[in-house]
N, C-alpha and C positions, 0 to 999 in steps of 0.2 A: 331536610336537614337533620330533624328529631331522628329519624331512623338510623341517620348516618352516625350523630355523634352519642347517641346513646351508650349504656356501660357496654364494652367494647373487651376483648381480648388483646391485650398490647402486642401489635408486633413486631419483632425485631429477630434478630440471629438468634440461633436457639443457644440459650444461657447454661452454665454448666448448675449441676445440681447443689442445690441446698441443703444443710440437714434440719429433720424438726426431730429433737430425741424427746420421745414421751412415749408412755401406756396412757396415756389417758386420752381417749377414744375422744371427748369433747374437745378436750383443745385440740385435736384433729379436725374435727369437723367445725371448727370454730376461723381454722387457719386454712385450709386447704381451697374453699372459694376464692381466697384472697388472693393467694399465689396463682390460681387459675385464671382469675383477671387481669392479673400481672403480667401473664404468661412465662412466668417464673418455674422451672421445675423443681419439686420439693419430695426429699427422701426421707421417708418416714424411719427412727431408728429405735428398736426396742429398748437398747442395752447401751451403755457408751462405749464398751469394749469394740464393738463393731463400727464403734465411729474413728477412731483413731486413724484410721488410715485416711480420712476424708476431713480431719478436722480443722487440717490447717489450707486445704485446698479447695474448699467448699465457699463460694462467694459468700453465704449469710449464714451461721449456725442457732439454731432456735432451741433451746431447753425449756422443758417442763419443770416445773417444782417438784414431780414424784421425783424425777432423777437427778435433778441437780446436786445432792448429795453423794449419788455414785459417780457424777461426774468430776466433783471436787477430790472425790480418791482417785479419780485416775490420775489427777495430777495434769492434764493437758498444758501446753504451753500456752501461754496469752495469745489471744487473737483478736481481728477487730472485722465487721462487727458480730456480735456475740450478745444475744437479749434471752434473759429470764422472761418467759411466755406464761401467762397463766389466762383464767378465764374470769368473770364476777361472779359465774356459780359456782366457783372452788372458794374465791371471797366471801362468800355471803353476801355478795352483791355491796360490799363496802368497799370504794376506791383507797380509801385510808389504810387500809388493811394490807396495801401493798408494801408499807414498811414494811414489814413481818419479814419481806422475801429479800430484801437489801444483804442482810447479813450474809446469807447464803450467795446473791449477785457479788456481792464481793469479795469473798471465798474465792467464788468462782472465777473472777474477773470481767464479769459482765460489763456490758457497756451501757448497760438499760435495763430495767424493769417493766414490762408492759400487760396491760390488763384486757381483756377482748371482752365483747364489742367496744368498748369504749376507745379503744386504740384502733382501730380498723383503718381509720384512713392513716395513720401513722403507717400503721404496718404496709397496707396496700403501697402508700408511696415509697417506701423504702427497700418493695419487691420490686417497684416498676424499677426504680432507680438501678439495683444492682442488677436486672435483668439486661439494663439497656448500659450498662458500665457507666452511667455519666453521674455530675454532680450538679445539683439544681444552679442552674444561672442563677447570676447576682440580682440583686432589685432593687434601684436606684430610685426613689418617687418625687417628683417636684410639685409647684404647687403654684400658680400663674400661668400655668399650660406653656412651657418650656423645655417640655422633656424633649420634644422631638427635634430638636438640635442634637443631643446627645444621643438619642438611636438613631438617627441616621450616620452624623459622623461614625458610629460603631458599623453600621449596615456598609458604609464607605469603604471602611478599613478590612473587608472581607467576611465580616463576623454578622450571623445572624441576630437580628435583636427584634423585639416586641415591643411595642407602643399601645399602650392599656390608656382609652380613655374613661375616667370614672367622672367626669363633668357631663350630666348628660343632660343640662341648661348650656352648654356652651355648641360654638358653632359648627363642632365636629370636627377632630382629630384628623380623619381622613379628607375633609377638603382643607386643612392648612398644607397636609403633605400632598396635595395635588391628585388626591384617589377616590375623590368623591362618585365620580364616574364608574369605579370599578366596581366587578360585581365580586361577593363575597360573603360570610359571617358578619354578622355585626350583633350588639346587645339591641333586643333582648331576646334576639332567636339563639343567639348562645346558653340563654340561661334553660332552655328547654332539655330535660333527661336529667339522669342520676349517674352516678358510679363516676369512676376516672376516664379522663378523654383520650384519646389516643394522639400523642403530641403533635407525628408526625401528618398524620389527619388534619391535625388541628390550624397547623402552620399551612398545609397545602389548600385550605378554604379560605386562607383569610385575603384581604387586598394586601396584594403588596408591590414591591417595586425593588429589586435585586433581592438584598438579605432584609431589609426594613418592610417587617410585617404591619397592620394596624388591626387593633380592635377598639371601633368607634359605637359611639351611640346610632340608630337609626332614625335619621330626622324625620321621618312619616309615623313612627311609635319611638316617640322617647322616653324612656322610663327608668325609672333609678332600678341600679343593677342591686341584685338581694346578695348578700355575703357569702352565701352557699353557693350562687354563682361564679362569683368571682373567683371563690378559692379552687374551684373546680378547673379554671381557666389557666388559673395564674400557676397551678400544680403541673397543668400539660406543658404552658408555655417557658417555666423552667427547665424542663426534659430537652425542649425541642429546641431551645435559641442559646445563644450567649452570652445576650443581657435581656434583660426584662425593666422598660420604663415605664412608670406607670403616672400618667398627672391625675393630680388630686384635685378635688372641689374643694372651694375656699368653708363650705360649709361641712363637716365631718357626717359621713353616712357610716350605716357597719361594713359595707364593703370596705369604703376609703380606709376607717378603721384598720381593718385585716391587713391592707395591702402598706401601711404604715410599722405595724409587727412587723411585719416580711424582711421590710427595706433595711438595707446597709445604712442607707442614708436620707434625709426629708429637706430638700433642697426649698429655701423660702427665696423665692426671687424676690428683689425690691427695688424699684426705680429711685432716683433722685427725689429727697425734698422729707420733710418729718411726716407728712401725710400718710406715704406710704410705709413709714414704720409703723406708725399709729395702726392705721389698715391690717398690720401684720400680726399684731399683738390677738387678735379672735384665732388667725391661723395658728400662734403656738398656743392658744387655751385649747383649740380642739385636738390640734394632733401629740403634745410634749408628753400627754400622759400616756401615750399607746407607745412612745419611743423616746430614749434617749440622744437618737443620731440624728436632730436637726440643728441645722445650720442655715447661714442668711448667702446668695451668690447676688451680688451686685450689680446693677444692670447701669449702662450709660455711664451718667456721670454722679451717680448715689455713692454716699459717704457712708463709711461706718456710724450709725447712730449720731448724726452730727447736732441733734438738738437734747440729746442725753433722757431721752425717751425711755421710759421704765419697761423694762421687757415682761412679758408674762410668761412664766416656765415653771415644770413640773413639779411640787413639794420642795427640799431643797436648793430647785435653783431658781426659785418666783423670782430673786430682783437680779439676775445675772444677764447681761447682756448674751446673745448667741456667739457661737465663735463666726466669723467669716470666713467661709471657703474657699472662697475664689470672686471674681468678678470679670464680665464679660462685655467690652465694649458695644455701642452701639452700632448696629450697621443697618441699614435702613435698606438694604438688599438680602437681608436676611428672611422673610415672608416669601418673597417671592423664590428665593432659593430653595427652599427647604420644598416648596411645591414642586421641584422638579430634581428634589432626592439629592441636592446638594447642601453643601455649606460653605461660608467663604472661606477664601484663603487669606495665609498672612495673619496679624494679629488676633484677629476675631477668630479664626480657626483654630491655632495653636489654642485661644485662652478655650474654647470651646473644648476639646479635646484634651488638656489638660484637666480641664474639670469633669470631664467624664470619668477619666480614671481617677481621680484622687475620690469622687463619690462613689465608684465600686470598691473603693479598697475598703475592707472591713476594718472598723474601729473600736475598740476597746473603751469602756466604759469610764477606765481613769483618763486617758487620752482625750476623752470628751471633757471631761471635768477639768482638766488643763487647759483645755481650747478656752472652752467660755470664761474661765476666770481672769485668763489674759487675754481674750477678746482678740487672737491667732488669727492671720489669715493661713487659710488652705491654697 
């Protein structure tokens, strides 16, 4: 498996050529291997005038600081994405010096400034996405092991979904999904290797049912997932799937923190009674510092903070109750249905579907603040 999933050229339909506008050979030497890994054709341009006919048609344009003034003089029309790229050696090894490039970037109407090799992962990811002509799938996270319903609902609707279990002390999400006997890659085997993973190859090697793909722990070798391994797998999963759902452990790990940062929403599932709210305080303390996109999903007869428990949150939100994003009625059939790749019909099914849609929707910090102040229900 390590040989299969190790660093590889991404296979996809031939992509249109992107442009690298620079006379700096060191910058070319830094970017060319990243483009080759991503399977992304890259044309080097030595003079901005030669880029004019391709400026708008190229999927991506990278410009070195040596030719940025000439690109500005050419007065090319705005386009996206357009990056001003340099190397740490050009900057003298000081990442703060990228601020010196921003005046040129603003004049050129660039969408960003990157310095290599510090930005290798970012640029490789952008090259892969551009070559595949896809945007990364949204990521939602859940605490208390209830992400299976969202992922199953998405798969039932014909979408590819990936459910990632980061709780290596739990019973295993593949067991809950009825896929424990199915062969496929699991943690920690997926942690072997370096470099980007082929997105479609990853999905093809996972335990799956229909459009639902599972990444869970190996019960014979339970081990905590490293942040680097999780990041590699998450990048590939987001390029191959329509939705990625991550079940987080109650005790934060580095990989779980990375998932929280990437997530559009962190849903804390709470049952009835004040003890559930009290237990959730440690969850918000663990994940609230990594994301403002945190809210509550009520299960069964749970009520919005019925006893007035003080809620611990990050910084200025310390004494605010989190927003309630939805409620899912109790259905004793749910575990059995999920093992069959199904979700309940009727009120419970509609609640899961509405909740999945709400959690997948991008949220601005302003919206989150208003929800937190009002205690509104989503």
